[in-house]
VOLO-917979 format. One record per residue (C-alpha): residue in one letter; y negated, z, x negated; chain; residue number from 1. Coordinates in pm, 1 decimal, m for minus. Each point is the difference from the previous one (the first is absolute). Layout:
BEGIN
   resn          Y          Z          X   chain   resi
      A          Y          Z          X       A    NUM
...
This chain:
BEGIN
   resn          Y          Z          X   chain   resi
      M    m1877.7    m2936.0    m2233.1       A      1
      S       63.7       48.3     m394.6       A      2
      T      345.9     m175.2     m119.9       A      3
      E      m59.6      177.0     m334.4       A      4
      P      293.0      217.9     m120.8       A      5
      V      m76.5      380.3       38.1       A      6
      D      m85.1      199.7     m287.4       A      7
      P      300.8      285.1       25.1       A      8
      V     m261.8      232.0     m171.6       A      9
      I     m197.9      154.2      304.8       A     10
      R     m350.7       42.1       m2.2       A     11
      A     m161.4      329.2      m86.3       A     12
      F       m9.1      251.4      317.6       A     13
      L     m279.3      252.1      m15.6       A     14
      G      m23.9      m92.2     m369.5       A     15
      V      370.1       86.4      m62.7       A     16
      E      159.7     m275.7     m197.8       A     17
      Q      358.8      188.2      m78.0       A     18
      S      225.8      291.5       89.9       A     19
      A      m72.8      352.1     m157.8       A     20
      S      309.9     m104.4     m230.2       A     21
      G     m151.3     m300.1     m131.0       A     22
      Q      165.8     m267.9      241.2       A     23
      R     m235.4     m274.8       83.9       A     24
      W        7.7      m74.4      405.5       A     25
      M      258.0     m263.5      112.5       A     26
      S      m24.8     m196.8      320.7       A     27
      R      310.5       57.9      181.0       A     28
      T      m65.1     m350.0      175.6       A     29
      D       54.9     m372.7      m85.0       A     30
      Q     m247.2     m266.9       59.3       A     31
      A      154.8      m15.4      356.6       A     32
      G      m92.5      346.9       43.6       A     33
      Q     m326.7       m6.9     m138.5       A     34
      N      m81.8     m333.3      244.6       A     35
      K      162.4      251.6      309.1       A     36
      A     m245.6      298.7      m95.3       A     37
      L     m325.7     m223.8      m47.3       A     38
      A      110.8     m154.0      333.8       A     39
      I       45.5      355.5      144.2       A     40
      S     m345.2       73.7     m129.9       A     41
      Q     m207.6     m285.5      147.4       A     42
      L      167.3      m24.6      315.4       A     43
      H       39.7      361.1      128.8       A     44
      G     m345.4      144.0     m239.5       A     45
      I      184.1      220.6     m169.4       A     46
      P      m72.5       79.8     m370.1       A     47
      E      177.9     m167.8     m260.8       A     48
      L      155.8      317.3     m120.1       A     49
      V      144.3      106.4      317.3       A     50
      A      121.1     m387.4       27.2       A     51
      R      163.4       20.9     m314.9       A     52
      V      205.4      296.3       62.8       A     53
      L      107.5     m138.7      354.4       A     54
      A      126.8     m323.7     m161.2       A     55
      G      158.6      207.5     m286.6       A     56
      R      192.6      199.8      309.5       A     57
      G      109.2     m317.9      161.9       A     58
      V     m241.7        3.6      265.8       A     59
      G      m34.9     m332.4      179.3       A     60
      V     m361.8     m148.5       51.7       A     61
      D        2.5       38.7      395.1       A     62
      E      204.6      309.4      m25.3       A     63
      A     m290.3      166.7     m190.8       A     64
      P     m246.0      145.6      290.4       A     65
      A      306.8      117.9      183.4       A     66
      F      150.4      188.2     m318.2       A     67
      L     m367.3      143.9      m99.9       A     68
      D      m47.3      125.5      384.1       A     69
      P      357.9       83.5      139.2       A     70
      T       45.9       79.5      352.2       A     71
      I      283.3      139.2      194.1       A     72
      R       51.2     m277.4      204.9       A     73
      N       64.1     m259.6     m317.1       A     74
      L      197.9      250.9     m144.9       A     75
      M      257.1      144.7      260.6       A     76
      P      269.7     m233.2      170.6       A     77
      D      m14.4     m111.4      347.4       A     78
      P      102.4      285.4      171.8       A     79
      S      158.0     m216.2      272.2       A     80
      K      274.4     m105.9     m260.8       A     81
      L      120.2      386.4      m23.6       A     82
      T      302.6       38.1      254.7       A     83
      D     m101.9       44.2      326.1       A     84
      C     m357.7       80.9      m74.6       A     85
      D     m126.2     m200.4      315.3       A     86
      A      215.2      159.0      246.5       A     87
      A      m70.7      344.9     m131.3       A     88
      A     m362.6      m49.6        1.6       A     89
      R       44.8     m134.2      345.7       A     90
      R      145.9      313.2      117.3       A     91
      I     m231.2      238.8     m140.9       A     92
      V     m259.0     m217.1      208.3       A     93
      E      197.9       27.9      296.2       A     94
      A      m17.2      369.1      m78.3       A     95
      I     m334.4       53.2      m32.6       A     96
      D      m44.7     m233.2      324.6       A     97
      R      222.7      219.4      215.5       A     98
      K     m138.5      331.8     m136.9       A     99
      E      364.4       96.3     m116.4       A    100
      R      122.4      316.7     m178.5       A    101
      V       16.4      m68.4     m342.5       A    102
      A      174.5      208.9     m271.3       A    103
      I      m62.0     m115.8     m388.2       A    104
      F      285.0      124.8     m206.9       A    105
      G      m95.6       29.7     m342.6       A    106
      D      138.3      114.0     m362.8       A    107
      Y     m128.8      301.7     m163.8       A    108
      D     m127.5     m159.1     m348.4       A    109
      V     m346.3     m126.3      m43.9       A    110
      D       32.3     m334.8      118.7       A    111
      G      183.1      108.3      322.1       A    112
      A     m240.1      270.8      112.5       A    113
      A     m286.8     m282.9     m117.8       A    114
      S      154.7     m276.9      251.9       A    115
      S       60.4      255.0      242.6       A    116
      A     m363.9      111.2       12.8       A    117
      L     m117.8     m393.3      m28.0       A    118
      M      236.0      m80.1      293.4       A    119
      A     m126.8      285.2      235.1       A    120
      R     m354.1     m108.8      m70.2       A    121
      F       70.1     m301.0       74.1       A    122
      L      154.9       70.5      336.8       A    123
      H     m283.8      225.9       60.1       A    124
      H     m277.3     m271.4      m44.3       A    125
      F      224.5     m158.1      315.4       A    126
      G       19.9      346.3      228.0       A    127
      I      375.4      106.8     m110.7       A    128
      E       26.2      345.0     m113.2       A    129
      A      290.4      m52.0     m184.9       A    130
      E      254.8      294.4     m148.0       A    131
      I       74.0       m8.2     m390.0       A    132
      Y      334.4      131.5      m80.8       A    133
      I       47.1       91.9     m388.4       A    134
      P      363.9      136.1      m34.3       A    135
      D       63.1      309.3     m205.4       A    136
      R      137.3     m128.8     m344.2       A    137
      I      225.4      328.8      m53.1       A    138
      F      143.1       m3.5      350.0       A    139
      E      m28.6     m342.8      136.9       A    140
      G       15.9     m233.7     m315.5       A    141
      Y     m145.1     m328.8      m36.7       A    142
      G      m69.6     m220.6      298.4       A    143
      P       52.8      m14.0      373.6       A    144
      N      257.1      222.8      139.5       A    145
      A      183.4       17.9      331.8       A    146
      A     m123.2      363.6      114.9       A    147
      A     m354.7      m69.6      m72.2       A    148
      I      m31.8     m302.4      174.7       A    149
      D      169.7      174.7      289.0       A    150
      Q     m290.6      252.8       m6.5       A    151
      L     m260.9     m302.3      m29.8       A    152
      I      173.5     m154.4      289.7       A    153
      E        7.4      317.0      204.9       A    154
      R     m372.6       35.3      m48.9       A    155
      G      m56.5     m372.7      168.8       A    156
      A       m9.3     m213.0     m278.9       A    157
      N      141.4     m347.8      104.0       A    158
      L     m109.1     m176.2     m285.4       A    159
      L       93.8      104.8     m353.6       A    160
      I     m168.9     m121.2     m340.1       A    161
      T      173.1       76.7     m326.5       A    162
      V     m282.6       12.1     m303.2       A    163
      D      153.7       24.0     m363.9       A    164
      C      363.8       34.5      139.9       A    165
      G      270.3     m164.7      231.5       A    166
      S       97.2     m280.5     m166.2       A    167
      T      359.4      159.6      m57.3       A    168
      S       19.5      233.6      280.3       A    169
      V      216.9     m203.3      225.3       A    170
      E      176.6      323.8      166.5       A    171
      A     m323.9      153.2       90.1       A    172
      L     m185.9     m261.4      134.3       A    173
      G      323.8     m131.5      196.1       A    174
      A      m59.9      315.8      179.0       A    175
      A     m343.7      m73.8       92.0       A    176
      E      109.5     m326.0      112.2       A    177
      R      267.1      131.6      234.3       A    178
      R     m231.4      218.3      152.5       A    179
      G     m213.8     m313.8       76.8       A    180
      V     m292.0       66.3     m253.3       A    181
      D     m121.7     m295.7     m179.3       A    182
      V      m40.5       75.7     m386.8       A    183
      V     m209.9     m169.8     m209.0       A    184
      V       55.2        5.6     m391.8       A    185
      I     m286.7      m30.5     m305.8       A    186
      D      187.8       88.8     m294.7       A    187
      H      m24.2     m160.1     m367.3       A    188
      H      340.3      141.2     m101.0       A    189
      Q      306.3     m226.4      m47.9       A    190
      M      218.1      m60.1      285.3       A    191
      G      346.2      143.5       23.5       A    192
      H      294.9     m275.1       88.5       A    193
      E      m95.8       51.6      385.5       A    194
      M     m322.9      m13.1      142.2       A    195
      P      m64.8      270.1      242.0       A    196
      V      m72.9     m101.8      356.7       A    197
      C     m353.0      m33.0       51.6       A    198
């Protein structure tokens, strides 16, 4: 590895040595950054220009492959760290094993409808034909409501899964719990001061 000082002026790229305004291209990295770029390029077989961009953006030598080929597993947090996620997963598996009646209560927006469809397809794969309930925005408002939950229970649901809603529905979900129906809440919205029974 060369220890000579780095020339701050970047070599021409595709024959272009300066910007349209006449400014010469200047390196964004110091000597340490240039050394890191060289290491990224040599260790991972990455073109020098790409390695310089990565080094200039603060990507480490060992992080370069994951940065260039990201996976959801590496980008998302461990789901087991989410509150009661393992317990919720166990309850859903139990419902599948027992072939229980499952109702999915979704929100009426795009992420609620998509979440409802995804959950229903997942359960269908395991032989569970879940009922999806999307509330009427005008007449029922947002999130689970006691009347809708009562309807789902009357139709035989013994597990209620809320998607994209439910994190603040303490009263409505409490009604389900009082009737002996388990509830799993899958929601990305902020919790209220009181957590629903689920």
